[in-house]
C-alpha positions as CSV (number, residue, x, y, z in Angstrom):
1,M,52.2,-30.5,-78.2
2,I,53.4,-30.2,-74.6
3,S,52.4,-33.4,-72.8
4,P,49.7,-33.1,-70.1
5,F,52.1,-34.6,-67.5
6,L,55.0,-32.2,-68.3
7,A,52.6,-29.3,-68.5
8,K,51.1,-30.1,-65.1
9,R,54.3,-31.1,-63.3
10,A,56.8,-28.6,-64.7
11,M,54.7,-25.6,-65.9
12,C,51.7,-25.8,-63.6
13,K,49.3,-25.4,-66.4
14,E,47.2,-27.2,-69.0
15,P,48.9,-28.7,-72.2
16,E,49.3,-26.5,-75.2
17,L,50.6,-26.7,-78.7
18,T,54.3,-26.4,-79.5
19,R,56.3,-27.3,-82.6
20,I,59.4,-29.4,-83.5
21,V,62.1,-27.5,-85.4
22,F,64.2,-29.3,-87.9
23,C,67.8,-28.4,-88.9
24,Q,68.3,-29.1,-92.6
25,S,72.1,-29.0,-92.2
26,C,72.6,-31.6,-89.4
27,G,69.2,-33.2,-88.9
28,L,68.8,-32.1,-85.3
29,R,65.1,-32.0,-84.2
30,F,64.1,-30.0,-81.2
31,F,61.1,-28.3,-79.6
32,D,60.7,-24.6,-80.2
33,R,60.6,-24.0,-76.4
34,G,62.6,-25.6,-73.6
35,L,62.3,-25.7,-69.9
36,S,63.3,-22.8,-67.6
37,E,65.4,-23.6,-64.6
38,T,62.4,-23.4,-62.4
39,E,60.4,-25.7,-64.6
40,A,63.2,-28.2,-64.9
41,S,63.7,-28.2,-61.1
42,R,60.0,-29.0,-60.6
43,Y,60.0,-31.7,-63.2
44,Y,63.1,-33.5,-62.0
45,Q,62.4,-33.4,-58.3
46,D,61.9,-37.0,-57.2
47,Y,62.4,-38.0,-60.9
48,R,61.3,-41.6,-61.5
49,S,60.2,-42.1,-57.9
50,T,57.2,-44.2,-57.1
51,A,55.0,-41.1,-56.9
52,Y,56.4,-39.8,-60.2
53,C,55.7,-43.1,-62.0
54,F,52.2,-43.2,-60.6
55,E,51.3,-39.7,-61.6
56,R,52.8,-40.1,-65.1
57,N,51.0,-43.4,-65.7
58,R,47.7,-41.6,-65.1
59,E,48.4,-39.5,-68.2
60,E,50.5,-42.0,-70.1
61,P,49.2,-45.5,-69.6
62,F,52.2,-47.0,-71.4
63,Y,54.6,-45.6,-68.8
64,T,54.3,-48.4,-66.3
65,R,56.5,-49.6,-63.4
66,R,57.6,-52.5,-65.6
67,A,58.7,-50.0,-68.3
68,H,60.5,-48.0,-65.7
69,R,62.3,-51.1,-64.4
70,Q,63.4,-52.0,-67.9
71,I,64.9,-48.5,-68.4
72,A,66.7,-48.7,-65.1
73,S,68.0,-52.2,-65.8
74,W,69.4,-51.1,-69.2
75,L,71.0,-48.0,-67.8
76,A,72.9,-50.1,-65.2
77,S,73.7,-53.0,-67.6
78,A,77.2,-54.4,-68.3
79,P,76.9,-54.0,-72.1
80,R,76.6,-50.2,-71.6
81,R,79.8,-50.1,-69.6
82,A,81.5,-52.3,-72.2
83,A,80.3,-50.0,-75.0
84,L,81.7,-46.9,-73.2
85,A,85.1,-48.5,-72.8
86,A,85.2,-49.7,-76.4
87,A,84.2,-46.3,-77.8
88,L,87.0,-44.6,-75.8
89,A,89.6,-47.1,-76.8
90,A,88.6,-47.0,-80.5
91,N,89.1,-43.2,-80.6
92,G,92.5,-43.0,-78.9
93,A,91.6,-42.3,-75.3
94,P,94.2,-43.3,-72.6
95,A,93.8,-46.7,-71.0
96,H,93.9,-45.1,-67.6
97,F,92.7,-41.7,-66.2
98,D,93.5,-39.8,-63.0
99,A,90.0,-38.5,-62.4
100,V,86.7,-39.3,-64.1
101,L,83.4,-37.4,-63.7
102,D,80.0,-38.9,-64.7
103,F,77.9,-35.8,-65.5
104,G,74.2,-36.5,-65.1
105,G,75.0,-40.2,-64.3
106,G,72.6,-41.0,-61.5
107,D,74.5,-43.3,-59.1
108,G,77.6,-43.5,-61.3
109,T,77.3,-47.1,-62.4
110,L,78.4,-46.3,-65.9
111,I,81.9,-45.3,-65.0
112,S,82.4,-47.9,-62.2
113,E,84.7,-50.1,-64.2
114,L,86.8,-47.5,-65.9
115,P,90.5,-47.7,-64.8
116,C,91.2,-44.5,-62.8
117,F,92.3,-43.2,-59.4
118,E,89.2,-41.2,-58.7
119,R,85.5,-41.5,-59.8
120,A,82.8,-39.0,-59.1
121,V,79.2,-38.3,-60.2
122,F,77.3,-35.1,-60.6
123,D,73.5,-35.4,-60.9
124,F,70.5,-33.2,-60.3
125,S,68.6,-36.1,-58.7
126,D,69.1,-37.3,-55.2
127,A,70.3,-40.8,-56.2
128,A,72.9,-42.2,-53.8
129,P,76.2,-43.1,-55.6
130,I,77.4,-46.7,-55.6
131,E,80.4,-47.8,-53.6
132,G,83.6,-46.3,-55.0
133,I,81.9,-43.2,-56.5
134,V,82.0,-39.8,-54.8
135,R,79.1,-37.5,-55.3
136,V,79.9,-33.8,-56.2
137,N,77.6,-30.9,-56.3
138,E,77.5,-27.8,-58.5
139,G,79.9,-26.0,-56.2
140,S,82.4,-28.8,-55.7
141,R,82.5,-30.2,-59.2
142,G,84.9,-27.5,-60.4
143,L,87.4,-27.7,-57.5
144,R,89.6,-30.0,-59.5
145,P,90.1,-30.6,-63.3
146,W,88.7,-33.9,-64.7
147,N,90.7,-36.0,-67.2
148,L,87.5,-37.6,-68.5
149,I,83.9,-36.5,-68.3
150,V,81.2,-38.9,-69.3
151,C,77.8,-37.5,-70.2
152,A,75.4,-40.2,-71.3
153,Q,71.7,-40.1,-71.9
154,T,71.6,-36.5,-70.6
155,L,72.0,-34.0,-73.5
156,E,68.6,-34.8,-74.9
157,H,67.1,-33.5,-71.7
158,A,68.8,-30.1,-72.0
159,S,67.1,-26.9,-73.2
160,S,70.6,-25.7,-74.3
161,P,72.9,-28.6,-75.2
162,R,75.7,-26.3,-76.3
163,A,75.7,-24.5,-72.9
164,L,75.9,-27.8,-71.2
165,V,78.8,-29.1,-73.3
166,M,80.7,-25.8,-72.8
167,T,80.1,-26.1,-69.0
168,M,81.7,-29.6,-69.1
169,A,84.5,-28.4,-71.4
170,G,85.3,-25.8,-68.7
171,L,85.7,-28.6,-66.1
172,L,88.1,-30.6,-68.2
173,A,91.8,-30.7,-67.5
174,P,94.2,-29.6,-70.3
175,E,94.0,-32.3,-73.0
176,G,91.1,-33.9,-71.1
177,W,88.6,-36.2,-72.8
178,L,84.8,-35.9,-73.1
179,Y,82.4,-38.8,-74.0
180,L,78.9,-37.9,-75.0
181,E,76.1,-40.4,-75.6
182,V,72.5,-39.8,-76.7
183,P,69.7,-42.1,-77.8
184,D,69.0,-42.7,-81.5
185,E,65.3,-41.7,-81.7
186,M,64.9,-40.6,-85.3
187,W,61.7,-41.3,-87.2
188,S,60.1,-40.9,-90.6
189,N,57.3,-38.4,-90.9
190,R,54.0,-39.4,-92.3
191,T,51.8,-36.9,-90.4
192,L,50.2,-35.2,-93.4
193,A,51.2,-31.9,-92.0
194,G,48.9,-29.0,-92.9
195,S,45.9,-26.9,-91.8
196,T,43.7,-30.0,-91.3
197,R,46.2,-31.6,-88.9
198,D,46.7,-28.3,-87.1
199,R,42.9,-28.1,-86.5
200,W,42.9,-31.7,-85.3
201,L,45.7,-31.0,-82.8
202,K,44.0,-27.8,-81.5
203,W,40.8,-29.9,-81.0
204,L,42.7,-32.6,-79.2
205,V,44.3,-30.4,-76.5
206,G,41.3,-30.0,-74.3
207,R,40.0,-33.6,-74.6
208,R,42.0,-35.7,-72.2
209,R,41.0,-39.2,-72.9
210,I,41.1,-38.8,-76.7
211,L,44.4,-37.1,-76.4
212,M,45.7,-40.0,-74.3
213,A,44.6,-42.5,-77.0
214,A,46.1,-40.4,-79.8
215,D,49.4,-40.1,-77.8
216,T,49.5,-43.8,-77.2
217,L,49.0,-44.6,-81.0
218,S,51.6,-42.0,-82.1
219,T,54.2,-43.1,-79.6
220,A,53.7,-46.8,-80.4
221,C,54.1,-46.2,-84.2
222,R,57.2,-44.0,-83.6
223,I,59.0,-46.3,-81.1
224,V,58.0,-49.7,-82.5
225,L,57.7,-49.0,-86.2
226,G,59.9,-46.0,-86.7
227,F,57.4,-43.6,-88.2
228,L,54.9,-40.9,-87.1
229,P,51.4,-41.8,-88.4
230,P,49.0,-39.5,-90.2
231,F,47.8,-36.8,-87.9
232,G,50.3,-38.1,-85.3
233,F,52.4,-36.0,-83.0
234,I,55.3,-36.1,-80.6
235,P,54.4,-34.7,-77.2
236,M,57.1,-32.7,-75.5
237,R,58.2,-34.8,-72.6
238,E,61.6,-34.8,-70.9
239,H,63.5,-35.4,-74.2
240,L,63.7,-31.9,-75.8
241,Q,66.4,-32.7,-78.5
242,Y,66.6,-35.5,-81.0
243,F,70.1,-36.0,-82.3
244,T,71.8,-37.4,-85.4
245,E,75.5,-38.3,-85.6
246,Q,76.0,-35.1,-87.7
247,A,74.2,-33.0,-85.0
248,L,76.3,-34.4,-82.2
249,S,79.5,-33.9,-84.2
250,A,78.5,-30.3,-85.0
251,L,77.7,-29.6,-81.3
252,V,81.2,-30.8,-80.3
253,R,82.9,-28.6,-82.8
254,R,80.8,-25.5,-82.1
255,S,81.7,-25.9,-78.4
256,G,85.4,-25.5,-79.1
257,L,86.4,-29.1,-78.7
258,Q,88.3,-31.4,-81.0
259,L,86.3,-34.3,-82.3
260,A,88.1,-37.6,-82.0
261,G,85.3,-39.8,-83.3
262,C,81.5,-40.2,-83.6
263,G,79.2,-43.0,-84.5
264,R,77.0,-45.7,-82.9
265,N,78.3,-47.7,-80.0
266,A,77.9,-51.4,-79.3
267,V,74.5,-50.8,-77.7
268,G,73.1,-48.8,-80.6
269,Q,73.5,-45.3,-79.1
270,I,74.9,-42.3,-80.8
271,Y,78.2,-41.2,-79.3
272,A,81.0,-38.7,-79.7
273,V,84.5,-38.7,-78.2
274,A,86.3,-35.3,-78.0
275,T,89.3,-33.7,-76.5
276,K,90.0,-30.3,-75.0
277,V,92.0,-28.1,-77.4
278,I,95.0,-26.4,-75.9
279,L,95.5,-22.9,-77.4
C-alpha cells in the first residue's frame, strides 16, 4: 500500500494498493512501482524540514520530532564514522585517498574524518556542508575522478539502485573504491496472505483513521519485534528497497564492479566495499 503521506506529497493523489516483490535468489524485497523523477523531486523538497515533519506526523503519529532528532543524531554519530573506516580497512582499501565524494550524504559528516586531500558531498537536499567539505552538484560532480565514493543510507531510497551504482561507478577514478551501506530491515512474514487479507487492505484504503491505526500496529511489530502481523502491511514510504547481504553483493557485481567484501559493519548496517575494474 502506498502511504497516505507519500501519495499526497509525491503523487498528489489518494493512497492506493501496491505490492512488495521478493527475489528468491538474493532475498531483495522491493515495491512493484518506484517514484518518477518528478515524484521524487516533490517528495524530497525540504526533506525532514519542520514543515515536512509536521505534515508527516499528521498521517503517521509515530513520526515525531523526537524520532527525527534521534535519526539525525545517529546519522551524525562517531560510531558510524568509525564503522566506515573499519569496513574500508578490513577490505583492503588504501589508508589515504586523494579525493572522496559522499554521494547522498547530507552535510558530509560521515566522511569528515577520512584521511584525504579533498572531501566533497553530493546531495539532492539543500543541506549546507560542514566545514572542510565542498558541495558539488549534478553538473560539477563529474569534473574530476573520485578515488573513493561513499554512498550510505541512500540506495534504499532509489527506484533503480543499479542505475545509481552505475552512475557512481562512472565517477570513480581507475582502481577507485566504492563503499555502499544500507539498513538491515528484514522481517518475518505472518500476514496470512490471501483473498481475505486483500479484501481487508482494499477496505482500509479509504478509511484514514483505521488505516493510521493499522499502519502503527504493523510498523511497531515489524520494527520492534521483527515480524509483520496477521493482515499487516508495509506502506510504501521513502524506502523502496529492502536489502540482504546477498542482494547488495549481487548489485555490485551486476554493476560491473569487483566486490572486495560484504557484511554487517560495527553499527549493524549491511555494507559492501568494491573497486572499479580496469579492462
